[in-house]
Residue frames as a rotation matrix with the C-alpha (Angstrom) as fourth column:
MET 1
0.895 -0.085 0.437 -22.06
0.022 -0.972 -0.234 -9.29
0.445 0.219 -0.868 30.32
ALA 2
0.000 -0.980 -0.198 -18.44
0.662 0.148 -0.735 -8.43
0.750 -0.131 0.649 30.93
SER 3
0.703 0.148 -0.696 -17.67
0.674 -0.452 0.584 -6.86
-0.228 -0.880 -0.417 34.28
ASP 4
0.919 -0.394 -0.015 -15.53
-0.388 -0.897 -0.213 -3.75
0.070 0.202 -0.977 34.50
LYS 5
0.224 -0.871 0.437 -12.63
-0.568 0.248 0.785 -5.90
-0.792 -0.424 -0.439 35.72
GLU 6
0.243 -0.090 0.966 -13.01
0.566 0.822 -0.065 -8.35
-0.788 0.563 0.250 32.81
LEU 7
0.914 0.125 0.385 -13.04
0.391 -0.519 -0.760 -5.47
0.105 0.845 -0.524 30.35
ALA 8
0.724 -0.686 0.069 -10.00
-0.676 -0.687 0.267 -3.84
-0.136 -0.240 -0.961 31.98
ASP 9
0.123 -0.680 0.723 -8.13
-0.210 0.694 0.688 -7.16
-0.970 -0.237 -0.057 32.05
PHE 10
0.537 0.135 0.833 -8.95
0.707 0.467 -0.532 -7.81
-0.460 0.874 0.155 28.41
LEU 11
0.968 -0.144 0.204 -7.73
0.004 -0.807 -0.590 -4.35
0.250 0.572 -0.781 27.33
ALA 12
0.490 -0.836 0.249 -4.56
-0.743 -0.251 0.620 -4.68
-0.456 -0.489 -0.744 29.40
GLY 13
0.132 -0.422 0.897 -3.85
0.096 0.906 0.412 -8.06
-0.987 0.032 0.160 27.85
VAL 14
0.493 0.178 0.852 -4.42
0.806 0.275 -0.524 -7.00
-0.327 0.945 -0.008 24.26
GLU 15
0.876 -0.019 -0.482 -2.83
-0.080 -0.991 -0.105 -3.54
-0.476 0.131 -0.870 24.18
ARG 16
-0.062 -0.991 -0.119 0.76
-0.413 -0.083 0.907 -4.56
-0.909 0.106 -0.404 23.33
ARG 17
-0.454 -0.054 0.889 -0.24
0.586 0.734 0.344 -6.97
-0.671 0.677 -0.302 20.60
ALA 18
0.596 0.754 0.274 -2.70
0.737 -0.379 -0.561 -4.46
-0.319 0.536 -0.781 19.12
PHE 19
0.656 -0.421 -0.626 -0.04
-0.327 -0.906 0.268 -1.75
-0.680 0.029 -0.732 19.12
LYS 20
-0.432 -0.870 0.238 2.51
-0.166 0.336 0.927 -3.97
-0.887 0.361 -0.289 17.36
GLN 21
-0.165 0.468 0.868 -0.07
0.851 0.512 -0.114 -5.03
-0.498 0.720 -0.483 14.80
THR 22
0.825 0.555 -0.107 -1.03
0.453 -0.763 -0.462 -1.43
-0.338 0.332 -0.881 14.12
VAL 23
0.299 -0.804 -0.514 2.58
-0.438 -0.594 0.674 -0.20
-0.848 0.024 -0.530 13.90
TYR 24
-0.546 -0.506 0.668 3.29
0.301 0.625 0.720 -2.87
-0.782 0.594 -0.189 11.30
ALA 25
0.115 0.697 0.708 0.30
0.965 0.092 -0.246 -1.77
-0.237 0.712 -0.662 9.23
VAL 26
0.917 0.394 -0.054 0.56
0.383 -0.912 -0.147 2.00
-0.108 0.114 -0.988 9.66
ARG 27
0.135 -0.972 0.192 4.35
0.894 0.037 -0.446 2.43
0.426 0.232 0.874 10.05
ASP 28
-0.264 -0.174 0.949 3.91
-0.168 -0.960 -0.223 5.37
0.950 -0.218 0.224 12.46
ASP 29
-0.718 -0.104 -0.688 4.21
0.573 0.474 -0.669 4.91
0.396 -0.874 -0.281 16.24
ASP 30
-0.924 0.352 -0.148 2.21
-0.176 -0.737 -0.653 7.99
-0.338 -0.578 0.743 17.19
ALA 31
-0.334 0.834 -0.440 -0.64
-0.887 -0.121 0.445 7.29
0.318 0.539 0.780 14.79
SER 32
-0.348 0.160 -0.924 -0.66
0.045 0.987 0.154 3.64
0.936 0.012 -0.351 15.88
LEU 33
-0.910 -0.008 -0.415 -0.96
0.415 0.045 -0.909 4.62
0.026 -0.999 -0.037 19.52
ASP 34
-0.704 0.688 -0.175 -3.89
-0.639 -0.721 -0.268 6.92
-0.311 -0.076 0.947 18.69
ILE 35
-0.253 0.612 -0.749 -5.61
-0.681 0.438 0.587 4.21
0.688 0.658 0.306 16.65
VAL 36
-0.532 0.007 -0.846 -5.29
0.391 0.889 -0.238 1.59
0.751 -0.457 -0.476 19.41
GLN 37
-0.946 0.177 -0.271 -6.47
0.185 -0.394 -0.900 4.01
-0.267 -0.902 0.340 22.08
ASP 38
-0.533 0.790 -0.305 -9.47
-0.845 -0.514 0.146 5.04
-0.042 0.335 0.941 19.98
ALA 39
-0.247 0.414 -0.876 -10.35
-0.328 0.815 0.478 1.39
0.912 0.405 -0.066 19.38
MET 40
-0.749 -0.076 -0.659 -10.12
0.533 0.522 -0.666 0.63
0.395 -0.849 -0.350 23.11
ILE 41
-0.880 0.445 -0.164 -12.31
-0.242 -0.718 -0.653 3.59
-0.408 -0.535 0.740 24.00
LYS 42
-0.350 0.773 -0.528 -14.89
-0.872 -0.063 0.486 2.64
0.342 0.631 0.696 21.41
LEU 43
-0.410 0.157 -0.898 -14.97
0.119 0.986 0.118 -0.95
0.904 -0.058 -0.423 22.68
ALA 44
-0.871 0.030 -0.490 -15.44
0.491 0.041 -0.870 0.22
-0.006 -0.999 -0.050 26.27
GLU 45
-0.777 0.576 -0.256 -18.11
-0.473 -0.801 -0.366 2.81
-0.416 -0.163 0.895 25.40
LYS 46
-0.190 0.747 -0.637 -20.17
-0.965 -0.025 0.260 0.91
0.178 0.664 0.726 22.85
TYR 47
0.279 0.255 -0.926 -19.61
-0.357 0.922 0.147 -2.76
0.891 0.290 0.349 23.62
GLY 48
-0.674 -0.600 0.432 -18.61
-0.582 0.071 -0.810 -2.89
0.455 -0.797 -0.397 27.29
ASP 49
-0.071 0.753 0.654 -21.93
-0.910 0.219 -0.351 -4.54
-0.408 -0.621 0.670 28.10
ARG 50
0.455 0.188 -0.870 -21.23
-0.686 0.698 -0.208 -7.56
0.568 0.691 0.446 25.86
PRO 51
0.983 -0.127 0.129 -20.11
0.020 0.784 0.621 -10.94
-0.180 -0.608 0.773 27.23
ALA 52
0.337 -0.939 -0.070 -16.38
-0.545 -0.255 0.799 -11.27
-0.768 -0.231 -0.597 27.83
ALA 53
-0.052 -0.345 0.937 -16.10
0.463 0.823 0.329 -14.03
-0.885 0.451 0.117 25.22
GLU 54
0.658 0.396 0.641 -17.20
0.745 -0.218 -0.630 -11.61
-0.110 0.892 -0.438 22.47
LEU 55
0.755 -0.325 -0.569 -14.66
-0.086 -0.910 0.406 -8.90
-0.650 -0.258 -0.715 23.32
PRO 56
-0.266 -0.951 0.155 -11.66
0.158 0.116 0.981 -10.25
-0.951 0.285 0.119 21.31
LEU 57
-0.329 0.175 0.928 -13.55
0.929 0.234 0.286 -10.45
-0.167 0.956 -0.240 18.02
LEU 58
0.768 0.640 0.019 -15.28
0.639 -0.763 -0.097 -7.12
-0.047 0.087 -0.995 18.56
PHE 59
0.513 -0.639 -0.573 -11.98
-0.047 -0.687 0.725 -5.44
-0.857 -0.345 -0.382 19.40
GLN 60
-0.474 -0.725 0.500 -10.24
0.466 0.276 0.841 -6.84
-0.747 0.632 0.207 16.33
ARG 61
0.059 0.578 0.814 -13.04
0.993 -0.117 0.012 -5.60
0.102 0.808 -0.581 14.07
ILE 62
0.910 0.263 -0.320 -12.99
0.331 -0.926 0.181 -2.15
-0.249 -0.271 -0.930 15.70
LEU 63
0.151 -0.947 -0.284 -9.19
0.016 -0.285 0.958 -2.00
-0.988 -0.149 -0.027 15.38
GLN 64
-0.469 -0.292 0.834 -9.27
0.773 0.321 0.547 -3.04
-0.427 0.901 0.075 11.71
ASN 65
0.468 0.730 0.498 -11.95
0.864 -0.495 -0.087 -0.43
0.184 0.471 -0.863 10.97
ALA 66
0.797 -0.229 -0.558 -9.90
0.117 -0.849 0.515 2.23
-0.592 -0.476 -0.650 12.77
MET 67
-0.296 -0.949 0.107 -6.86
0.251 0.031 0.967 1.39
-0.922 0.314 0.229 10.64
HIS 68
-0.249 0.295 0.922 -8.96
0.968 0.102 0.229 1.56
-0.026 0.950 -0.311 7.46
ASP 69
0.817 0.571 -0.086 -10.30
0.575 -0.817 0.033 4.95
-0.052 -0.077 -0.996 8.58
TYR 70
0.327 -0.797 -0.507 -6.72
0.080 -0.511 0.856 6.15
-0.942 -0.321 -0.103 9.12
PHE 71
-0.598 -0.595 0.537 -5.74
0.539 0.196 0.819 5.18
-0.593 0.779 0.204 5.58
ARG 72
0.180 0.735 0.654 -8.88
0.971 -0.240 0.002 6.79
0.158 0.634 -0.757 4.13
ARG 73
0.870 0.115 -0.480 -8.14
0.281 -0.915 0.289 10.05
-0.406 -0.386 -0.828 5.94
ALA 74
-0.082 -0.980 -0.181 -4.52
0.129 -0.190 0.973 9.93
-0.988 0.057 0.142 4.78
LYS 75
-0.423 -0.022 0.906 -5.64
0.879 0.235 0.416 9.43
-0.222 0.972 -0.080 1.19
VAL 76
0.630 0.715 0.304 -7.97
0.754 -0.656 -0.021 12.42
0.184 0.242 -0.952 1.36
ARG 77
0.684 -0.451 -0.574 -5.31
0.100 -0.721 0.686 14.51
-0.723 -0.526 -0.448 3.09
ASN 78
-0.381 -0.886 0.265 -2.75
0.388 0.107 0.916 13.60
-0.840 0.451 0.302 0.40
THR 79
-0.033 0.455 0.890 -5.23
0.997 -0.051 0.063 14.50
0.074 0.889 -0.452 -2.33
TRP 80
0.905 0.415 -0.093 -5.76
0.424 -0.897 0.123 17.96
-0.033 -0.151 -0.988 -0.86
VAL 81
0.306 -0.875 -0.375 -2.02
0.063 -0.374 0.925 18.48
-0.950 -0.307 -0.059 -0.36
SER 82
-0.458 -0.457 0.763 -1.46
0.745 0.272 0.610 17.58
-0.486 0.847 0.215 -4.01
LEU 83
0.351 0.685 0.639 -4.17
0.903 -0.428 -0.037 19.96
0.248 0.590 -0.769 -5.13
PHE 84
0.932 0.004 -0.361 -2.87
0.166 -0.893 0.419 22.85
-0.321 -0.450 -0.833 -3.03
SER 85
0.027 -0.997 -0.069 0.72
0.231 -0.061 0.971 22.27
-0.973 -0.042 0.228 -4.03
SER 86
-0.256 -0.092 0.962 -0.26
0.955 0.134 0.266 22.56
-0.153 0.987 0.054 -7.69
LEU 87
0.817 0.571 -0.080 -1.54
0.561 -0.819 -0.117 26.10
-0.132 0.051 -0.990 -7.03
GLY 88
-0.010 -0.967 0.256 2.02
0.964 -0.078 -0.255 27.28
0.267 0.244 0.932 -6.61
ASN 89
0.064 -0.136 -0.989 3.33
0.490 -0.859 0.150 30.77
-0.869 -0.494 0.012 -6.18
ALA 90
0.920 0.382 0.088 2.78
0.266 -0.443 -0.856 33.40
-0.287 0.811 -0.509 -8.88
ASP 91
0.588 -0.761 -0.274 6.46
-0.761 -0.635 0.133 34.46
-0.275 0.131 -0.952 -8.70
ASP 92
-0.554 -0.812 0.186 7.89
-0.743 0.582 0.329 30.96
-0.376 0.044 -0.926 -8.91
ASP 93
0.094 0.635 -0.767 6.53
-0.898 0.387 0.211 28.39
0.431 0.668 0.606 -11.35
GLU 94
-0.075 -0.204 -0.976 8.00
0.033 0.978 -0.207 25.48
0.997 -0.048 -0.067 -9.37
PHE 95
-0.507 -0.061 0.860 6.92
-0.787 -0.374 -0.490 26.54
0.351 -0.925 0.142 -5.87
ASP 96
0.019 0.496 -0.868 5.97
0.182 0.852 0.491 23.64
0.983 -0.168 -0.074 -3.62
PRO 97
0.370 0.156 0.916 4.85
-0.737 -0.551 0.392 24.50
0.565 -0.820 -0.089 -0.08
LEU 98
0.997 0.006 -0.074 5.89
0.035 0.833 0.553 21.05
0.065 -0.554 0.830 1.09
GLU 99
0.309 -0.950 0.045 9.50
0.612 0.163 -0.774 21.89
0.728 0.267 0.632 0.29
THR 100
0.037 -0.265 0.964 9.47
-0.467 -0.857 -0.218 24.51
0.883 -0.442 -0.156 3.04
PHE 101
0.710 0.247 0.659 9.00
-0.702 0.306 0.643 21.83
-0.042 -0.919 0.391 5.70
GLU 102
-0.414 -0.866 -0.279 11.77
-0.808 0.491 -0.326 19.53
0.420 0.090 -0.903 6.83
ALA 103
0.516 0.538 -0.667 10.95
-0.203 0.833 0.515 15.91
0.832 -0.130 0.539 7.49
GLN 104
0.621 -0.266 0.738 11.71
-0.764 0.005 0.645 14.63
-0.175 -0.964 -0.200 10.97
GLN 105
-0.403 -0.854 -0.328 14.79
-0.865 0.473 -0.168 12.46
0.299 0.216 -0.930 11.19
GLY 106
-0.933 -0.018 0.359 13.79
-0.159 0.916 -0.367 8.78
-0.323 -0.400 -0.858 11.20
SER 107
0.044 0.999 0.010 10.37
-0.310 0.023 -0.950 9.39
-0.950 0.039 0.311 9.67
ALA 108
0.207 0.117 0.971 9.25
0.735 0.637 -0.233 7.95
-0.646 0.762 0.046 6.35
GLY 109
0.970 0.225 0.095 9.46
0.233 -0.740 -0.631 11.42
-0.071 0.634 -0.770 4.79
ALA 110
0.528 -0.840 -0.121 13.14
-0.686 -0.506 0.523 11.72
-0.501 -0.194 -0.844 5.68
GLU 111
0.095 -0.467 0.879 14.01
0.254 0.865 0.433 8.50
-0.963 0.182 0.201 3.86
SER 112
-0.488 -0.275 -0.829 15.46
-0.733 -0.386 0.560 8.75
-0.474 0.880 -0.013 0.40
ASN 113
0.528 0.697 -0.486 13.80
-0.849 0.438 -0.295 6.78
0.008 0.568 0.823 -2.36
GLU 114
-0.121 -0.678 -0.725 16.78
-0.495 0.675 -0.547 4.45
0.860 0.293 -0.418 -2.32
GLN 115
-0.897 -0.207 0.391 16.34
-0.438 0.297 -0.848 3.79
0.059 -0.932 -0.357 1.41
LYS 116
-0.013 0.972 0.234 12.60
-0.850 0.113 -0.515 3.18
-0.527 -0.206 0.825 0.98
LEU 117
0.503 0.162 -0.849 13.22
-0.740 0.589 -0.326 0.74
0.447 0.792 0.416 -1.85
GLU 118
-0.517 -0.779 -0.354 15.93
-0.402 0.586 -0.704 -1.05
0.756 -0.222 -0.616 0.12
ARG 119
-0.732 0.305 0.609 13.66
-0.599 0.139 -0.789 -1.34
-0.325 -0.942 0.081 3.20
GLU 120
0.346 0.927 -0.146 10.77
-0.872 0.260 -0.414 -2.66
-0.346 0.270 0.899 1.09
GLN 121
0.257 -0.319 -0.912 13.03
-0.625 0.665 -0.409 -5.20
0.737 0.675 -0.028 -0.59
VAL 122
-0.820 -0.568 0.068 14.37
-0.390 0.467 -0.794 -6.46
0.419 -0.677 -0.605 2.75
LEU 123
-0.405 0.754 0.517 10.85
-0.704 0.104 -0.703 -6.75
-0.583 -0.649 0.488 4.15
GLN 124
0.521 0.592 -0.615 9.77
-0.852 0.408 -0.330 -8.64
0.055 0.695 0.717 1.05
LEU 125
-0.216 -0.692 -0.689 12.72
-0.489 0.688 -0.537 -11.04
0.845 0.221 -0.487 1.37
ILE 126
-0.888 -0.063 0.455 11.86
-0.452 0.291 -0.843 -11.67
-0.079 -0.955 -0.286 5.02
ASP 127
0.047 0.989 0.138 8.22
-0.822 0.116 -0.557 -12.27
-0.567 -0.087 0.819 4.13
ASP 128
0.380 0.041 -0.924 9.21
-0.779 0.554 -0.295 -14.64
0.499 0.832 0.243 1.32
GLU 129
-0.629 -0.699 -0.340 11.41
-0.365 0.652 -0.664 -16.65
0.686 -0.294 -0.666 3.69
ILE 130
-0.658 0.486 0.575 8.65
-0.594 0.133 -0.793 -16.82
-0.462 -0.864 0.201 6.30
GLN 131
0.379 0.859 -0.345 6.29
-0.893 0.242 -0.379 -18.19
-0.242 0.452 0.859 3.64
LYS 132
0.058 -0.447 -0.892 8.83
-0.634 0.674 -0.379 -20.94
0.771 0.588 -0.244 2.81
LEU 133
-0.720 -0.325 0.613 8.79
-0.694 0.374 -0.615 -22.26
-0.030 -0.868 -0.495 6.39
PRO 134
-0.763 0.507 -0.400 6.87
0.400 0.858 0.324 -25.48
0.507 0.087 -0.857 7.08
ALA 135
0.016 0.910 0.414 3.28
0.096 -0.414 0.905 -24.74
0.995 0.025 -0.094 8.14
ARG 136
0.691 0.285 -0.664 3.67
0.635 0.198 0.746 -25.57
0.344 -0.938 -0.045 11.85
GLN 137
-0.296 -0.863 -0.411 6.92
0.940 -0.340 0.038 -23.63
-0.172 -0.375 0.911 12.17
ARG 138
-0.716 0.087 0.693 5.41
0.282 -0.871 0.401 -20.63
0.639 0.483 0.599 10.38
GLU 139
0.346 0.937 0.046 2.31
0.237 -0.135 0.962 -20.81
0.908 -0.322 -0.269 12.56
ALA 140
0.516 -0.212 -0.830 4.30
0.857 0.129 0.499 -20.98
0.001 -0.969 0.249 15.80
PHE 141
-0.571 -0.820 0.043 6.71
0.820 -0.569 0.051 -18.25
-0.018 0.064 0.998 14.67
LEU 142
-0.519 0.424 0.742 3.95
0.172 -0.799 0.576 -15.83
0.837 0.427 0.342 13.68
MET 143
0.593 0.774 -0.220 1.93
0.359 -0.010 0.933 -16.42
0.720 -0.633 -0.284 16.84
ARG 144
0.375 -0.503 -0.778 4.94
0.914 0.060 0.402 -16.01
-0.156 -0.862 0.482 19.13
TYR 145
-0.514 -0.795 -0.322 6.74
0.713 -0.605 0.354 -13.13
-0.477 -0.047 0.878 17.45
TRP 146
-0.788 0.309 0.533 4.11
0.246 -0.635 0.732 -11.41
0.565 0.708 0.424 15.33
GLU 147
0.247 0.966 0.082 1.02
0.149 -0.122 0.981 -11.80
0.958 -0.230 -0.174 17.51
ASP 148
-0.468 -0.570 0.675 3.17
-0.562 -0.398 -0.725 -11.57
0.682 -0.719 -0.134 20.67
MET 149
0.721 0.692 -0.042 1.49
-0.459 0.521 0.720 -14.59
0.520 -0.500 0.693 22.26
ASP 150
-0.039 -0.742 0.669 3.28
-0.966 0.200 0.164 -16.38
-0.256 -0.640 -0.724 25.05
VAL 151
-0.841 -0.411 -0.351 4.25
-0.501 0.836 0.222 -20.06
0.203 0.363 -0.910 24.83
ALA 152
-0.765 0.590 0.259 1.17
0.219 0.616 -0.757 -21.30
-0.606 -0.523 -0.600 26.69
GLU 153
0.125 0.834 -0.538 -1.25
-0.408 -0.451 -0.794 -19.28
-0.905 0.318 0.283 24.52
THR 154
-0.178 -0.283 -0.942 0.47
-0.984 0.043 0.174 -20.46
-0.009 0.958 -0.286 21.36
ALA 155
-0.979 -0.204 0.012 0.40
-0.204 0.977 -0.063 -24.08
0.001 -0.064 -0.998 22.49
ALA 156
-0.406 0.904 0.136 -3.33
0.161 0.217 -0.963 -23.83
-0.900 -0.369 -0.234 23.27
ALA 157
0.246 0.504 -0.828 -4.06
-0.684 -0.515 -0.517 -22.21
-0.686 0.694 0.218 19.90
MET 158
-0.271 -0.459 -0.846 -2.01
-0.935 0.335 0.118 -24.79
0.229 0.823 -0.519 17.99
GLY 159
0.782 0.619 0.073 -3.28
-0.612 0.739 0.282 -27.75
0.120 -0.265 0.957 20.00
CYS 160
0.404 -0.719 -0.565 0.20
0.256 0.682 -0.685 -28.97
0.878 0.131 0.460 20.96
SER 161
0.558 -0.261 -0.788 2.56
0.827 0.095 0.554 -28.94
-0.070 -0.961 0.269 23.93
GLU 162
0.910 -0.280 -0.305 4.60
-0.208 -0.946 0.247 -25.93
-0.358 -0.161 -0.920 25.01
GLY 163
0.005 -0.954 0.301 7.77
-0.010 0.301 0.954 -27.88
-1.000 -0.007 -0.008 24.18
SER 164
0.030 0.085 0.996 6.56
0.932 0.357 -0.058 -28.32
-0.360 0.930 -0.069 20.60
VAL 165
0.937 0.325 0.124 5.96
0.348 -0.890 -0.294 -24.59
0.015 0.318 -0.948 20.31
LYS 166
0.569 -0.794 -0.213 9.49
-0.390 -0.489 0.780 -23.89
-0.724 -0.361 -0.588 21.52
THR 167
-0.194 -0.638 0.745 10.92
0.405 0.639 0.654 -26.42
-0.893 0.429 0.134 19.07
HIS 168
0.381 0.425 0.821 8.95
0.920 -0.085 -0.384 -25.03
-0.094 0.901 -0.424 16.12
CYS 169
0.994 0.004 -0.112 9.97
0.005 -1.000 0.005 -21.45
-0.112 -0.005 -0.994 16.99
SER 170
0.274 -0.961 0.028 13.62
-0.251 -0.044 0.967 -22.40
-0.928 -0.272 -0.253 17.43
ARG 171
-0.196 -0.317 0.928 13.73
0.724 0.591 0.355 -24.22
-0.661 0.742 0.114 14.11
ALA 172
0.664 0.533 0.523 11.93
0.747 -0.499 -0.439 -21.35
0.027 0.683 -0.730 12.36
THR 173
0.892 -0.348 -0.289 14.31
-0.249 -0.911 0.327 -18.68
-0.377 -0.220 -0.900 13.70
HIS 174
-0.050 -0.954 0.295 17.39
-0.041 0.297 0.954 -20.72
-0.998 0.036 -0.054 12.79
THR 175
-0.022 0.118 0.993 16.06
0.914 0.405 -0.028 -21.41
-0.406 0.907 -0.117 9.29
LEU 176
0.887 0.408 0.214 15.18
0.459 -0.823 -0.335 -17.73
0.039 0.396 -0.918 8.77
ALA 177
0.642 -0.709 -0.293 18.53
-0.322 -0.595 0.736 -16.56
-0.696 -0.378 -0.610 10.10
GLN 178
-0.239 -0.759 0.606 20.43
0.321 0.527 0.787 -18.89
-0.916 0.382 0.118 7.79
ALA 179
0.204 0.406 0.891 18.31
0.967 0.061 -0.249 -18.01
-0.155 0.912 -0.380 4.73
LEU 180
0.979 0.203 -0.001 18.62
0.201 -0.973 -0.115 -14.26
-0.024 0.113 -0.993 5.33
LYS 181
0.377 -0.917 -0.129 22.35
-0.247 -0.234 0.940 -14.49
-0.893 -0.323 -0.314 6.11
ALA 182
-0.185 -0.398 0.898 22.83
0.703 0.585 0.404 -16.34
-0.686 0.707 0.172 2.81
LYS 183
0.435 0.432 0.790 21.19
0.865 -0.445 -0.232 -13.36
0.251 0.784 -0.567 1.08
GLY 184
-0.501 -0.782 0.371 23.44
0.607 -0.623 -0.493 -10.89
0.617 -0.022 0.787 2.91
ILE 185
0.198 0.639 0.743 20.84
-0.284 -0.688 0.668 -9.66
0.938 -0.343 0.045 5.39
THR 186
-0.564 -0.340 -0.753 21.86
0.640 0.397 -0.658 -9.43
0.523 -0.853 -0.006 9.03
LEU 187
0.349 0.800 0.488 19.35
0.140 -0.559 0.817 -8.16
0.927 -0.217 -0.307 11.54
């Protein structure tokens, strides 16, 4: 059984990585924070008595389920908004209640279709270039910069030295930078 300190240490160690993972999936900082907090609370309440070795897998499953629940709720919410917006106003055939609200600056709703398409295309290009990296470079790059693991954790997971991890990451970032620069993308 995990002690209270082991549980607290685990949650403190995983919170940043879980938040980044959720932000990438959900694309909303506030919703991501809520999802991660709910997942942490659920882990502590329902599975706090489990052995410490089981906590990472349990937490990942809880977090994934929480993200799926978020998307299900959003789908239902969007369905109802669509239904209500089709009711319209008797005086105006093209009344849309959503047009009365302004989107917050910087939110997905404030982006034009052109900006959304451009962002999606850039993300796809980056993903394509990451997939072209050699397997070990891609693995090191994703663990270090996507999973937010430190050099020692990455080296242990990959079964190599910390120097190898640094070399793989350096080569991956240089290769990605060159490939993206060649396509006119500067980050």
